[in-house]
C-alpha positions as CSV (number, residue, x, y, z in Angstrom):
1,M,-3.8,-7.6,-31.2
2,E,-2.9,-4.7,-29.0
3,N,0.7,-3.6,-28.6
4,P,1.7,-4.2,-24.9
5,F,4.2,-1.3,-25.2
6,T,1.6,1.3,-26.0
7,T,-1.6,0.0,-24.4
8,H,-1.0,1.3,-20.9
9,P,0.7,4.6,-22.0
10,R,-2.2,5.3,-24.3
11,S,-4.7,4.6,-21.5
12,V,-3.1,7.4,-19.4
13,G,-2.9,9.8,-22.3
14,Q,0.8,9.4,-23.0
15,T,3.0,8.2,-25.8
16,Y,5.4,5.4,-25.1
17,G,8.3,7.9,-24.9
18,E,6.4,10.3,-22.7
19,H,5.4,7.4,-20.4
20,M,9.0,6.2,-20.2
21,A,10.3,9.7,-19.4
22,F,7.7,10.2,-16.7
23,A,8.2,6.7,-15.2
24,L,12.0,7.2,-15.1
25,A,11.7,10.6,-13.5
26,F,9.3,9.1,-10.9
27,A,11.7,6.3,-10.2
28,R,14.6,8.8,-9.7
29,G,12.4,10.6,-7.1
30,C,11.7,7.3,-5.4
31,F,15.3,6.3,-5.2
32,A,16.2,9.8,-3.9
33,A,13.5,9.5,-1.2
34,G,14.9,6.1,-0.3
35,G,18.4,7.4,0.0
36,I,17.2,10.3,2.2
37,A,15.3,7.7,4.4
38,V,18.4,5.6,4.8
39,V,20.5,8.6,5.9
40,H,17.7,9.6,8.3
41,A,17.5,6.1,9.7
42,V,21.2,6.2,10.8
43,F,21.1,9.9,11.7
44,P,17.6,10.7,12.8
45,F,18.4,14.4,13.3
46,V,19.2,14.8,9.6
47,W,16.3,15.6,7.2
48,P,13.5,14.7,9.7
49,T,10.7,15.2,7.2
50,A,12.4,15.2,3.9
51,A,11.7,11.6,2.8
52,G,8.0,11.9,3.6
53,D,7.8,15.3,2.0
54,R,9.3,13.9,-1.2
55,V,7.0,10.9,-1.3
56,R,4.0,13.1,-0.8
57,G,5.2,15.4,-3.6
58,L,5.7,12.3,-5.9
59,Y,2.2,11.2,-5.1
60,R,0.7,14.6,-6.0
61,K,2.7,14.7,-9.2
62,L,1.4,11.2,-10.1
63,E,-2.2,12.1,-9.4
64,E,-1.9,15.3,-11.5
65,A,-0.1,13.9,-14.4
66,V,-1.7,10.5,-15.0
67,R,-5.5,10.2,-15.2
68,P,-6.6,6.8,-16.5
69,R,-8.8,6.9,-19.5
70,S,-10.9,4.2,-21.0
């Protein structure tokens, strides 16, 4: 029986710890982009492109770091 804690991390070439660290860093970036977007929603003149820039950067980082493997 496969271990549910290691199956997915192994499929993307990471250990459980590496995957946890990457996922937590990614989540931190998502929360930061969300906070920026909230501020921008109230004050549209503040950080007009920052949230989108951050999300695009996170997407690039995800695409570069995690390549699914069979």
